[in-house]
N, C-alpha and C positions, 0 to 999 in steps of 0.2 A: 899610506892609507889607501891611495888609489888602487894599488896592486892588491891589497887585501880585499877591498870591495869587489874587484874584478873576479878574484878567486871565488868569493862567496856567490857571486852572480852565476858563475859557471857551474858550481856545484848544484845550485838551485835549479838551473835550467836542465841539467842532466837528469835530476830526479823527476822533474815535471815531464820531461820528454819520455821517461821510462813508461812502458805499457802499463805497469801496475803501481809505480811509486814505491817508496820505502815502506809505507804502511801495509803493503800487500806483498811482502817478500815471499817468494815461492817456498813451499814446504815439501820435504821429502816424505812426509806422512800423508798419503792420499786421502785418509779418512779423518784427518784432524778436525775435531768438533762435530763431525757428521755433516749430513747434507739433507736439505728439504727439496722435494719435487716442486718445480715451478709449473703448476697445472695449466696456466694460461699459455705458456710457451711450449709445452709438451704435446706430443701427438701419438695416438694409437689408432691405426687405420686397419680396416679389413676389406678385402675385395671379395665380391660374390659374383656369380655368373648365372644369368637366367636365359631361357630360350637357347641354350647351348652356345651363345655367341655374344650376348650383351653383358659386358662387365660393368659393375657398379662399385664405387668406392665409398665407404661410409667411415665414420669416426665416432669418438666419444668426447663429449665436451667437458666432463668432470672427472679429473684424475687427481689422486693424492698419493704421496709416497715419501720415503726417506731412505737414507743409508746411514746406519749407525756408525759409531766410532770404531767398531770392530768389523765393519764391512758387511753386516747383515742388511740386505736391501729388500724392500717391499713396495709394490705399487698396487693401489686399489683403483678399480674402475667401476664407477657407478653406472650400471647398465641402463638406467632410466634416461641417461643423457645421450643415448645413441642418436647420431645425427646423419640422416640420409639425404638431407636437404628438402624432403617432402613431408609435410605434417602427418598425414594419415599413414604413410609408410613407416614413419617413426613409431606411431602408435601400434601398428601391426608387429613391428620388431619387438617392442616392449612386451605386449600382452600375449602374442602368439608364438614368437620365436624364443626369446630369452625368458619369458614368464617372470618378469622382474618383480611382480608382486610376491613371488615365492623365493626368488634368488636375486636380491638387489645388487649384488656386486660380484665382480671377478677379482681374484687376488693373484698377483705374480710375486713370487719370492725367489731370492737367490742369495748366494754368499760370494762376495768379491774377495779376491786374494790380494793382500797387500804386496806380496812378493811380485805379482805380475804388474803392479801399478806404481811401485816405489819411485821409478824414474819418469813418471808421467810428466812431472814439472819440467823435465828436460826434453823429452820426445814430443810432448804436446798431444800426440795421438797414438793410440795403441789398439791393435786388433787382438782380441782374446776369445778363446772358446769358453762359453759360460753355461754351466748346468743351471737349470731353473725349474720351478714347479708352477703350474697353472691350476688354480682351483676355480671351478665353474660348475654351478648346478649341483653342488655337493660332491663332485668328483675332483680328484687331484691327479694331474698328468705330469710326469717328469720327462723333460726333454733337455737337449743341449743345442745351443745355437752360437753362431759367431757374431760378436758385437764389436763396434768401434767405440772406444772411450776417448773423447776429445776434450782437452782442457782449454776452455775459452780464455779464462784468466784464473787467478788463484782462487777465486770465489765462485766460479761457475764452470760446470762440466756437463757434457752431453754424452749420453749412452744411447746408441742407435743400432738398429739391426743392419747388418751388412747385406744379407739376402732375405727375401720374404720367407715367412714360416708357414707351411701348409698344414692344415688340420682336416681330417675327415669329420663331418658333422656327427657321424656315428660315435667316434671316440670322445666327442664333447657332449654326448647325450642330447643332441639337438635335432635328431631325425624327426621326432614327433613335431617339433616346432616347424621344421621345413615343410612337412606335410600340411600343417595348418596354413602356413604362408602360401603354399602353392594353391590350395583350395580358395583362400580368401582373395588372392590376386589373379587367379586363373592363369598361372604361368608355371613352367617347369624350372626348377632351381637345381643347379649342379650341387651335389652333396659334399662340396669341399669349400673351405674358407681359407683365404691367404692373408696373413697378418704381418704388419710392419710397424715399427715404432721409432720414436725420437723423443727420449726422455731427458729433460733439462733439469739439473739440480743446482741449487744455490747452497753455498757453505753455511752451516748454522753458526751462531755466535758462541763465543766462548762462554761456558757456564749455562747455556740454554740448549739442552739436547734437542735433536730434530724431532718434530711433532708429526703425528699421523692421525688425522681426524677419523672418527668412526663413520661408518656408512650412514647416510641420511635415509631413513626409512619412511619419511612422510610421503604419501602418494604424490607423484609428479613433482616433487620438490626441485629436481634438477632437470626435468623434462624440457625440451626445447619446444614449447607450445605457448599458446595464449595464456597469460596469467589472469586470474579472475574470471569473469563471465565469458563464455565462449559463444560463437555464432551458432545458428541453427545447423548449418552444414557441418561444422566441427562436432557438434553434439551427435548428429545422426550417424556420422562415420564412426564415432567411438562406440555408440551403442551396438552398431552392427558388428564391430570387432569383438566387443565384450561377449556377445552372444556365441562366438566361436571358441571361446577359451575352454569351455567344459570344466570349469573349476569351481562350480557351486555344487556341494555334495550334501546328500542326506543319507542317513542310515537306511539299510534295505527295508522297504515297506513303511518308512517313517516320513513324517513331514517336518521333523526337527532338523534345523540346519546343523551340519557337522562343523566342528571348530576349524577344520582345514579349509573351510570356505571363507574364513574371515579375511585373509589377505586380499582376495579378489573383491569381497564385499566392501572393504575399506576404500579400494580404488573406485568401485562403482559409486559409493557415496560421494567421493571427491568430485566425480564427473557430474552426477545428478545435481549436486549443490551448485555447480557452475553452469547449469543449464536450466535456470528457474522458469524460463518461458516455454519449456518443452514438456508436454504431458506424455508420460512414459507408460507403455504397456509392458507389464512383466508377465510373461507367459510360461506356464509349466507344461512339460511334455513327458510322456512315459514311453516305455517299450510295449510290446504286445503281450507280455506275460501277465496273466490275470484277466479278469473280466472287464468288459467295456465300462461298466458302472464303477468298478473299483478304480480303474485307471483314470477315469474322468474326475473322480473325487480326489484322488491323491494329487493329480496335476494341479487342481484348483487350490488345494490346501498348501502345496509347496510354493506356488506363486504367492499366496497370501503370506506365507512365512517370510519371504524376502521383502514384501511390502512392509510388513510389521517391523522388520529389522531396520529398514530405512526410516520409517516413521520414528522409531525410538532414537534414531540418531539426529532427528530434527527436520527431516524432509516433510513438507506439507502433504497431507493425505490426498488432497484433490489434484496433486501433481502425478499421482500413481494410480494405475488400474491393474488389478490382478485378474488374470484369465487362465483357465485350464483348457487344454486341447486333448487331454488324454493321449491315446495312441494314434490319433487321426492324422498326424502330420510328421511321419518319420522322415529323417533326412537320408537314411540308408535302410536297406532291407534288414529286418529283424531276424537274420539267419545265423548270426554268431554272437558270442558273448560280448566281443569288442564292439560290434555294431549296435547291439542293444544298449550298451553303455553310452554310446554317442546319442542315441535317441532319447535317453533319459537326461533331459537338459532344461535349463532356464534360458529364455531368450528375451531380449530387450528391443522394443520397437517404439520409435517416436510416433505419436499419433498426429494425424493431420487435424488442423483446426476446423 
């Protein structure tokens, strides 16, 4: 009896000392049950350079993703969750650079080969060449990069970049955003971004396929900022940035808001509703085409249209002031169609008490 008990004790000790135990026996199928991204443990970083020599690293706080049982992989990046460690810099990145009110997410897709990873449970780490697609701002770019796939244990795997991936901002359709950032921050920004990642996946449960949540489109839902009512300084900074977006549109010669203005207007409403103590001037501006009288009238009526839209959403009328400046305050010369388009704008200014 003593010998039998000793043998049982030894077997139990060996099992408990095993890194995974018998319940987590290693599998030769790298995609068994599929995988869910652990967004809290994962990282997606990008490096930018300003003034030719100052490098800044930023990241995204909200990621989701999965790998299916046949190796189809997707990672979604909610761009509103950009994290530069500075509040108003985050807001500039959201509204001026990425235009998250129009393009809320970036999507990375790829297909992993079971042949390349069948022995991962033995090697623990493999470096593979991985073709992938990046969809951002309505564009899809196909590239190939080298990644390391590391099996932490039978139910946890890490896919990480081996070398950083460089993109020109032009190929990502971000040049206009760069120009807006440069003007807002009064700095030169190098037109290249460098990306690296560390994606951590947990194995899904048997009978429960890996899940991939849809993008959250509620304004600022995942933004790293004050929740609820904001301070006056936070409000002032946001109104100044919103004035630079150039994304409130009217039909030519009309004072009726175009439907493509709605994404920005929804974000404007979200901010105004969280700044109840700030009285806001909404100002209309025109280019120099047409008479002074016509331009003055249309600028006033366009500003009034935005005020009415906000009122209809529930903002108190006495919090809003509509003003028209006609063609009197151009921000650039009215000498090209592009410049005239910039001068036709709506601006937001917090009024002093």
